[in-house]
MARMARKE-308062 format. One record per residue (C-alpha): residue number from 1; x, y, z. Coordinates in Angstrom, 1 decimal, padded with zeros to 4 digits, always signed. Each point is the difference from the previous one (the first is absolute). Layout:
<recs>
@num->NUM; c1->X; c2->Y; c3->Z
...
</recs>
This chain:
<recs>
@num->1; c1->+157.5; c2->+105.5; c3->-085.4
@num->2; c1->-003.4; c2->+001.5; c3->-000.6
@num->3; c1->-001.7; c2->+002.8; c3->+002.0
@num->4; c1->-002.6; c2->-000.9; c3->+002.4
@num->5; c1->-003.4; c2->+001.4; c3->+001.1
@num->6; c1->+000.6; c2->-001.1; c3->+003.6
@num->7; c1->+002.2; c2->+001.9; c3->+002.6
@num->8; c1->+003.4; c2->+001.3; c3->-000.4
@num->9; c1->+001.6; c2->-002.8; c3->+002.1
@num->10; c1->+002.7; c2->-002.3; c3->-001.8
@num->11; c1->-001.0; c2->-003.2; c3->-001.4
@num->12; c1->+001.5; c2->-003.0; c3->+001.9
@num->13; c1->+000.5; c2->-003.4; c3->-001.9
@num->14; c1->-001.7; c2->-002.9; c3->+001.5
@num->15; c1->-000.1; c2->-002.8; c3->-002.6
@num->16; c1->+001.0; c2->-001.1; c3->-003.5
@num->17; c1->-001.8; c2->-003.0; c3->-001.2
@num->18; c1->-001.3; c2->-001.4; c3->-003.4
@num->19; c1->+001.3; c2->+003.0; c3->-001.8
@num->20; c1->-001.9; c2->+002.3; c3->+002.4
@num->21; c1->+002.0; c2->+002.5; c3->+002.0
@num->22; c1->-001.9; c2->+001.2; c3->+003.2
@num->23; c1->+000.4; c2->+003.2; c3->+002.2
@num->24; c1->-001.8; c2->+001.6; c3->+002.9
@num->25; c1->+000.1; c2->+003.4; c3->+001.8
@num->26; c1->-001.6; c2->+001.8; c3->+002.8
@num->27; c1->-002.7; c2->+002.5; c3->-000.7
@num->28; c1->+000.2; c2->+003.3; c3->+002.0
@num->29; c1->-002.8; c2->+000.1; c3->+002.5
@num->30; c1->-001.3; c2->-003.5; c3->-000.6
@num->31; c1->+000.5; c2->-003.4; c3->+001.6
@num->32; c1->-000.5; c2->-001.6; c3->-003.4
@num->33; c1->+003.0; c2->-000.7; c3->-002.2
@num->34; c1->+000.1; c2->+000.7; c3->-003.8
@num->35; c1->+001.2; c2->-002.9; c3->-002.2
@num->36; c1->+001.5; c2->+000.0; c3->-003.6
@num->37; c1->+000.9; c2->-002.8; c3->-002.4
@num->38; c1->+001.8; c2->+000.0; c3->-003.2
@num->39; c1->+000.3; c2->-002.4; c3->-002.9
@num->40; c1->+001.3; c2->-000.1; c3->-003.7
@num->41; c1->-002.6; c2->-001.6; c3->-002.2
@num->42; c1->+000.4; c2->-001.3; c3->-003.6
@num->43; c1->-002.9; c2->+002.1; c3->-001.3
@num->44; c1->-000.6; c2->+003.3; c3->-001.6
@num->45; c1->-001.2; c2->+003.2; c3->+001.8
@num->46; c1->-003.0; c2->+000.1; c3->-002.3
@num->47; c1->-001.1; c2->-003.5; c3->+001.1
@num->48; c1->+000.4; c2->+001.1; c3->+003.6
@num->49; c1->-002.2; c2->+003.2; c3->-000.6
@num->50; c1->-002.6; c2->-002.1; c3->-001.7
@num->51; c1->-000.2; c2->-002.4; c3->+003.1
@num->52; c1->-000.3; c2->+002.9; c3->+002.3
@num->53; c1->-002.8; c2->+001.6; c3->-002.3
@num->54; c1->-002.0; c2->-003.3; c3->-000.2
@num->55; c1->-001.9; c2->+000.3; c3->+003.3
@num->56; c1->-002.1; c2->-003.1; c3->-000.5
@num->57; c1->+002.9; c2->-002.4; c3->+000.0
@num->58; c1->+001.6; c2->+001.4; c3->+003.1
@num->59; c1->-001.8; c2->-002.6; c3->+002.1
@num->60; c1->+002.2; c2->-002.6; c3->-001.8
@num->61; c1->+003.2; c2->+001.3; c3->+001.4
@num->62; c1->-000.3; c2->+002.7; c3->+002.8
@num->63; c1->+000.9; c2->-001.5; c3->+003.3
@num->64; c1->-003.1; c2->-001.1; c3->+002.0
@num->65; c1->-002.2; c2->+002.3; c3->-002.1
@num->66; c1->-003.6; c2->-001.0; c3->-000.1
@num->67; c1->-001.7; c2->+003.1; c3->-001.3
@num->68; c1->+001.3; c2->+002.6; c3->-002.4
@num->69; c1->-002.6; c2->+002.3; c3->-001.4
@num->70; c1->+000.5; c2->+003.2; c3->-002.1
@num->71; c1->-002.2; c2->+002.7; c3->+001.4
@num->72; c1->+001.1; c2->+002.9; c3->-002.2
@num->73; c1->+002.3; c2->+000.4; c3->-003.0
@num->74; c1->+001.6; c2->+003.5; c3->-000.4
@num->75; c1->+002.4; c2->-001.0; c3->-002.8
@num->76; c1->+002.3; c2->-002.7; c3->-000.9
@num->77; c1->+001.7; c2->-001.3; c3->+003.1
@num->78; c1->-002.0; c2->+002.6; c3->+002.1
@num->79; c1->-002.7; c2->-002.1; c3->+001.7
@num->80; c1->-001.9; c2->-000.1; c3->+003.4
@num->81; c1->+000.0; c2->-003.6; c3->+000.9
@num->82; c1->-001.7; c2->-002.1; c3->+002.9
@num->83; c1->+002.4; c2->-002.7; c3->+001.2
@num->84; c1->-000.6; c2->-002.7; c3->+002.6
@num->85; c1->+002.6; c2->-002.3; c3->+001.5
@num->86; c1->-000.8; c2->-003.4; c3->+001.7
@num->87; c1->+001.7; c2->-000.5; c3->+003.4
@num->88; c1->+000.4; c2->-003.6; c3->+000.5
@num->89; c1->+000.4; c2->+000.1; c3->+003.8
@num->90; c1->-002.7; c2->-001.1; c3->+002.3
@num->91; c1->-002.1; c2->+002.7; c3->+001.7
@num->92; c1->+001.6; c2->+002.7; c3->-002.2
@num->93; c1->-002.2; c2->+001.9; c3->-002.4
@num->94; c1->+000.7; c2->+000.5; c3->-003.8
@num->95; c1->+001.5; c2->+003.5; c3->-000.7
@num->96; c1->-001.2; c2->+002.3; c3->-002.8
@num->97; c1->+001.0; c2->+003.4; c3->-001.4
@num->98; c1->-000.9; c2->+002.5; c3->-002.8
@num->99; c1->+003.0; c2->+001.3; c3->-001.8
@num->100; c1->+000.7; c2->+002.5; c3->-002.8
@num->101; c1->+002.7; c2->-001.1; c3->-002.4
@num->102; c1->+002.2; c2->+002.3; c3->-002.1
@num->103; c1->+002.4; c2->-001.0; c3->-002.9
@num->104; c1->+003.1; c2->+002.3; c3->-000.4
@num->105; c1->+002.2; c2->-000.5; c3->-003.1
@num->106; c1->+003.8; c2->+001.1; c3->+000.0
@num->107; c1->+001.5; c2->-000.5; c3->-003.5
@num->108; c1->+003.4; c2->+001.3; c3->+001.1
@num->109; c1->+000.3; c2->-002.7; c3->+002.7
@num->110; c1->-001.8; c2->-002.5; c3->-002.2
@num->111; c1->-002.5; c2->-000.7; c3->+002.9
@num->112; c1->-003.6; c2->+000.0; c3->+001.0
@num->113; c1->-001.3; c2->+000.5; c3->+003.4
@num->114; c1->-003.4; c2->-001.0; c3->+001.3
@num->115; c1->-001.1; c2->+001.6; c3->+003.3
@num->116; c1->-003.0; c2->-001.1; c3->+002.0
@num->117; c1->-001.2; c2->+001.8; c3->+003.1
@num->118; c1->-003.0; c2->-000.6; c3->+002.2
@num->119; c1->-003.0; c2->+002.3; c3->-000.5
@num->120; c1->-003.7; c2->+000.1; c3->+000.9
@num->121; c1->-002.8; c2->-000.7; c3->-002.6
@num->122; c1->-003.8; c2->+000.2; c3->+000.4
@num->123; c1->-000.4; c2->-003.2; c3->-002.1
@num->124; c1->+001.8; c2->-002.1; c3->+002.7
@num->125; c1->-001.0; c2->+000.7; c3->+003.5
@num->126; c1->+001.5; c2->-002.1; c3->+002.8
@num->127; c1->-001.4; c2->-003.4; c3->+000.7
@num->128; c1->-000.9; c2->-001.5; c3->+003.3
@num->129; c1->+002.0; c2->-003.2; c3->-000.4
@num->130; c1->+003.1; c2->+001.5; c3->-001.7
@num->131; c1->+002.6; c2->+002.4; c3->+001.5
@num->132; c1->+000.7; c2->+003.0; c3->-002.2
@num->133; c1->+003.7; c2->+000.7; c3->-000.1
@num->134; c1->+000.6; c2->+003.8; c3->+001.2
@num->135; c1->+003.1; c2->+000.4; c3->-002.1
@num->136; c1->+001.4; c2->-001.8; c3->-003.0
@num->137; c1->+002.9; c2->+001.3; c3->-002.2
@num->138; c1->+001.3; c2->-002.3; c3->-002.9
@num->139; c1->+002.4; c2->+000.4; c3->-002.7
@num->140; c1->+000.8; c2->-001.9; c3->-003.1
@num->141; c1->+003.1; c2->+001.1; c3->-002.1
@num->142; c1->+001.0; c2->-001.5; c3->-003.3
@num->143; c1->+003.6; c2->+000.9; c3->-001.5
@num->144; c1->+001.1; c2->-001.2; c3->-003.3
@num->145; c1->+003.3; c2->-001.9; c3->+000.3
@num->146; c1->+000.1; c2->-001.3; c3->-003.6
@num->147; c1->-002.4; c2->-001.3; c3->-002.6
@num->148; c1->-002.5; c2->-002.2; c3->+001.7
@num->149; c1->+001.9; c2->+000.4; c3->+003.2
@num->150; c1->-001.6; c2->+002.1; c3->+002.8
@num->151; c1->+000.9; c2->+000.8; c3->+003.6
@num->152; c1->-003.2; c2->-000.1; c3->+002.1
@num->153; c1->-000.1; c2->+001.6; c3->+003.5
@num->154; c1->-002.9; c2->-000.1; c3->+002.3
@num->155; c1->-000.5; c2->+001.9; c3->+003.2
@num->156; c1->-002.7; c2->-000.1; c3->+002.7
@num->157; c1->-000.7; c2->+002.0; c3->+003.0
@num->158; c1->-003.3; c2->-000.6; c3->+001.8
@num->159; c1->-002.0; c2->+000.4; c3->+003.3
@num->160; c1->-002.4; c2->-003.1; c3->-000.1
@num->161; c1->-002.2; c2->+001.4; c3->+002.8
@num->162; c1->-001.6; c2->-002.2; c3->+002.7
@num->163; c1->+001.4; c2->-001.4; c3->+003.1
@num->164; c1->+002.9; c2->-002.0; c3->-001.3
@num->165; c1->+003.5; c2->+000.9; c3->+001.6
@num->166; c1->+002.4; c2->+001.7; c3->-002.2
@num->167; c1->+002.7; c2->-002.8; c3->+000.3
@num->168; c1->-002.5; c2->-002.6; c3->-001.4
@num->169; c1->-000.9; c2->+002.3; c3->-002.8
@num->170; c1->+003.7; c2->+000.7; c3->-000.9
@num->171; c1->+000.7; c2->-003.8; c3->+000.1
@num->172; c1->-002.9; c2->-000.8; c3->-002.4
@num->173; c1->+000.7; c2->+003.2; c3->-002.3
@num->174; c1->+003.5; c2->-000.8; c3->-000.7
@num->175; c1->-000.9; c2->-002.8; c3->-002.3
@num->176; c1->-002.4; c2->+002.1; c3->-002.3
@num->177; c1->+002.7; c2->+001.5; c3->-002.3
@num->178; c1->+001.5; c2->-003.5; c3->-000.5
@num->179; c1->-003.3; c2->-001.7; c3->-000.9
@num->180; c1->-001.2; c2->+003.1; c3->-002.0
@num->181; c1->+003.2; c2->-000.1; c3->-002.2
@num->182; c1->+000.0; c2->-003.9; c3->-000.4
@num->183; c1->-003.7; c2->+000.0; c3->-001.0
@num->184; c1->+000.4; c2->+003.0; c3->-002.3
@num->185; c1->+003.1; c2->-001.9; c3->-001.7
@num->186; c1->-002.3; c2->-003.0; c3->-000.5
@num->187; c1->-002.7; c2->+002.1; c3->-001.5
@num->188; c1->+002.3; c2->+001.5; c3->-002.6
@num->189; c1->-000.1; c2->-003.4; c3->-001.7
@num->190; c1->-003.8; c2->+000.3; c3->-000.5
@num->191; c1->-001.6; c2->+001.5; c3->-003.1
@num->192; c1->-001.2; c2->+003.7; c3->+000.3
@num->193; c1->-000.6; c2->+000.7; c3->-003.6
@num->194; c1->-003.1; c2->+002.3; c3->+000.7
@num->195; c1->+001.7; c2->+002.1; c3->+002.8
@num->196; c1->+003.1; c2->+000.3; c3->-002.2
@num->197; c1->-002.0; c2->+001.2; c3->-002.9
@num->198; c1->-001.6; c2->+002.7; c3->+002.3
@num->199; c1->+003.4; c2->+001.3; c3->+001.4
@num->200; c1->+001.5; c2->+000.0; c3->-003.5
@num->201; c1->-002.9; c2->+002.0; c3->-001.3
@num->202; c1->-000.5; c2->+002.4; c3->+002.8
@num->203; c1->+003.7; c2->+000.7; c3->+000.8
@num->204; c1->+002.4; c2->+001.8; c3->-002.2
@num->205; c1->+003.1; c2->-002.0; c3->+001.0
@num->206; c1->+002.4; c2->+001.7; c3->-002.4
@num->207; c1->-000.9; c2->+003.5; c3->+001.2
@num->208; c1->+000.6; c2->-001.1; c3->+003.5
@num->209; c1->+003.5; c2->-001.3; c3->-000.9
@num->210; c1->-000.7; c2->-003.8; c3->+000.1
</recs>
């Protein structure tokens, strides 16, 4: 199992469908549950990094995402990003957040971890008709299983803000890892030649053990 950015509670299996294994666990001091999904995909780790690097195409596959804007680029994989998620429930406002993403490379374990944590940024103040999420912690982890075979893990821990009861939030959030992984797997079939060229050029894969 991979490590997590959520609490130290144990992961509890909740489902296994369409090649996606799903877990949940309590978060210390919070009524909101953390969720994890894992899937083995027939694609290379380089292709997955290229998909994550290509911010413009994220609206094609990120679950319920209606805005994804890069506010600042600090380095390859280190971005400040504004993200807005549609909430398709009557009388419930969309949610948005500003996150900072960081890529971590582990050649020994042959894996790449992408952490995203909520931050504040002057370029994206709060909007009157959208609820700014007080806390978001996301993690993507890619581990090479074999050539063109990669284990993908997605974890999410979030406080969506607003008036929604925790039990409703937890019920809706449990599906996020499933749809995120299924959509990502479909996206791996699409061309990413420009983004692949960038990550090939900017990253010294051999020196990192890949």
